[in-house]
C-alpha positions in Angstrom: 105.9 44.3 51.8 102.5 45.3 49.8 100.1 42.2 49.6 97.2 42.8 47.5 93.8 41.0 48.8 91.7 39.9 45.5 88.4 41.7 44.3 85.2 40.1 45.6 83.8 37.6 42.9 81.1 38.7 40.9 77.4 37.2 41.8 78.2 34.9 44.4 81.5 33.2 41.7 83.4 30.5 43.9 87.2 31.7 43.9 89.5 29.1 44.9 92.7 30.4 46.8 94.7 27.2 46.3 96.4 26.9 42.9 95.9 23.2 41.4 99.9 23.1 41.2 99.7 23.3 45.3 96.8 20.5 45.5 99.6 18.6 42.9 101.5 19.0 46.2 100.0 18.0 48.2 98.4 15.2 46.1 102.1 13.4 45.1 102.7 13.7 48.9 100.4 11.6 50.0 99.4 9.9 46.9 95.8 11.0 45.6 93.8 9.4 47.8 95.6 10.6 50.9 96.6 7.0 52.3 100.1 7.6 52.8 102.8 9.8 52.7 105.8 9.1 50.2 108.7 11.5 52.0 108.5 11.2 55.9 109.3 14.1 57.1 110.8 12.4 60.4 110.8 15.3 62.3 111.3 18.1 60.2 109.9 20.5 57.9 109.9 20.3 54.3 108.7 23.8 52.6 107.2 24.3 50.0 108.7 24.7 46.3 107.3 26.9 43.6 106.5 26.0 40.2 109.6 27.3 39.3 112.0 25.8 41.5 112.9 27.9 44.1 111.6 27.2 47.9 109.5 30.1 49.5 106.7 30.1 52.3 103.6 28.0 51.3 101.1 30.4 49.8 99.1 27.9 51.4 98.5 30.0 54.7 97.0 32.8 53.3 93.1 33.2 52.2 90.7 29.4 52.4 89.2 28.8 49.7 85.8 28.9 51.1 83.9 29.1 54.1 83.2 26.0 56.0 79.5 24.8 56.4 78.1 22.4 58.8 79.5 21.7 61.6 81.1 18.3 63.2 82.7 16.9 65.6 87.1 15.6 65.6 86.8 12.9 63.6 90.2 13.2 62.7 88.8 13.7 59.2 88.3 10.9 56.8 89.8 7.0 57.2 93.4 7.4 56.7 93.1 3.9 54.7 90.2 5.2 52.6 91.5 5.6 48.9 89.4 9.6 49.1 90.7 12.1 47.2 92.3 14.7 48.7 90.5 18.4 47.7 91.4 21.9 48.3 88.8 22.5 51.4 90.8 19.4 52.7 94.1 21.3 51.8 93.2 24.0 53.2 91.8 22.7 56.8 95.3 21.0 57.4 96.8 23.9 56.8 94.6 25.7 59.7 95.4 22.4 62.0 99.1 22.9 61.3 99.6 26.6 62.5 97.7 25.6 65.9 99.9 22.9 66.5 101.6 24.0 69.0 104.9 22.0 68.7 104.8 23.7 65.2 104.0 27.5 66.5 107.3 26.4 69.4 109.9 25.6 67.0 109.7 28.3 64.7 108.7 30.9 66.5 111.3 32.9 65.2 110.8 32.1 61.8 106.9 33.2 62.1 107.8 36.4 62.8 109.7 37.5 59.9 108.1 35.4 56.8 105.5 33.8 56.2 104.5 30.0 57.2 105.9 27.5 55.3 103.5 23.9 55.9 105.2 20.7 56.5 103.5 17.8 54.9 102.7 15.9 58.2 102.4 11.8 58.2 98.7 11.5 59.6 97.1 14.2 56.2 93.4 13.1 57.3 94.0 13.8 61.3 95.6 17.0 60.3 92.7 18.4 57.8 90.0 17.2 60.7 91.3 18.8 63.6 91.5 21.7 61.2 88.1 21.8 59.8 86.5 21.5 64.0 88.8 24.9 64.9 87.1 26.2 61.2 83.9 25.5 62.7 85.0 26.4 66.7 86.2 29.8 65.3 84.3 31.2 62.9 80.8 29.8 63.9 81.6 31.0 68.0 78.3 32.7 68.1 76.3 29.2 67.1 77.9 26.5 68.4 77.0 24.6 72.2 76.4 27.0 74.9 79.2 25.4 77.9 76.8 23.9 80.9 77.8 27.4 82.7 76.6 27.7 86.3 75.0 31.2 87.4 74.0 32.5 90.5 71.7 35.9 90.8 72.1 36.7 94.6 69.5 40.3 94.2 71.1 43.7 95.5 69.1 44.5 98.1 70.8 47.9 98.2 70.9 48.8 94.5 67.0 48.6 94.6 66.3 50.2 97.3 67.9 52.8 96.1 66.6 52.4 92.8 69.2 51.6 90.9 70.5 48.8 88.3 73.9 46.1 90.0 77.0 47.6 89.8 78.7 46.2 87.2 82.0 44.2 87.9 83.0 42.2 84.7 86.2 40.5 86.5 87.7 36.6 87.0 88.6 34.5 89.6 90.5 31.8 87.2 91.4 29.9 90.6 88.3 29.1 91.3 87.0 29.2 88.0 83.7 32.4 88.5 83.1 35.4 86.7 81.3 37.7 88.6 79.8 40.1 86.2 77.8 42.4 88.5 77.0 42.7 91.5 73.7 40.3 91.7 75.3 37.9 89.1 78.1 35.0 89.2 79.2 32.7 86.6 81.1 29.7 87.7 82.2 26.0 86.6 84.7 27.3 84.4 87.2 25.0 83.2 90.9 26.3 84.1 92.1 25.6 80.7 90.1 27.9 78.8 92.2 30.8 80.1 95.3 29.2 78.2 92.9 30.0 74.7 94.7 33.4 74.1 93.2 35.7 71.5 96.9 38.6 71.2 97.9 38.6 75.0 94.6 37.8 76.2 92.3 35.3 76.4 89.2 35.1 74.4 87.3 35.4 78.2 89.3 38.0 79.4 88.4 40.3 75.9 84.5 39.8 76.4 85.4 41.1 80.2 87.1 44.0 79.1 85.2 45.1 75.9 81.9 44.7 78.0 82.6 47.3 80.2 81.8 50.5 81.5 84.2 53.4 80.8 84.1 56.6 82.2 84.7 59.1 79.1 88.0 61.5 80.2 86.2 64.2 78.0 83.5 66.3 79.4 81.6 66.7 77.0 81.4 63.1 75.8 81.0 61.8 79.0 77.5 64.3 79.8 76.2 63.6 76.7 77.1 60.0 74.9 78.3 58.1 77.6 75.3 55.9 76.7 76.5 52.6 77.4 75.0 50.3 80.0 76.0 47.2 81.0 73.0 45.5 82.0 71.6 46.7 78.8 73.6 43.4 77.2 74.3 41.5 80.2 72.3 38.0 78.8 74.4 38.3 75.6 76.6 38.8 77.4 75.9 35.2 79.6 75.8 34.1 76.4 78.7 34.9 74.5 80.9 33.7 77.7 79.5 30.3 77.6 79.7 29.7 73.8 83.2 31.5 73.9 83.9 28.8 77.2 82.9 26.0 74.7 85.2 27.7 71.7 88.4 27.8 74.2 88.0 24.6 75.8 87.9 22.4 72.7 89.8 24.7 70.6 92.6 23.9 73.7 91.8 20.0 73.6 92.7 19.6 70.0 96.2 21.8 70.7 96.5 19.3 73.2 95.7 15.8 70.9 98.2 17.6 68.4 101.4 17.5 70.6 101.4 14.1 71.0 101.0 13.3 67.5 103.4 12.2 64.5 105.6 14.1 62.7 
């Protein structure tokens, strides 16, 4: 199936990708203030329906209405008991949260391989919107989140220094002991065990970093001789900072998804 993405809006104009019809479906399910669910799911997924009446995958899981601004800790969204209007941004945060729900992803794993996701109406809208908002802040702003307090140990590589060369790049993880050895001089520790369970495809976020910054020797002799100029040492401090921030993102993401497992559906 061919999917055409919308062109960038002119002059920075905002274009919502959640329709007014979609907003009405959420207001109908939760009330305009989002204070309650009219039709409880009781554990079953309730597909969205189109304006024509046919059941289809939800349009709401496609493109965000706008990028989130600011940063705040996961508070579970606005208070479920307050009469606060549900906005299109709130809906996108809700959808982003639901799509990270481990129970949802496991229950509908086969469906998600073949079709677009359908979005259920969970009882506590604001809890899921709050989780989704925080996850978006973490995932989009991973380079600016507060670094995780890792422990850094630098031990001079005397042999390398005597030979007049830099430390040898290693970039290997010891998951059991919460360590990452960057090179023959520097080791990072105090890495929480759970961060390795937050995976982007077939690897964890930290494993992607270690792989991308390794020194790799090109097979082609010409490329190896003339263009193989990358040296890990030139990026070492950047990688240390990136590992600390991605550790924060991974740890908080896992904490949120673990809390989701016990949420009412």
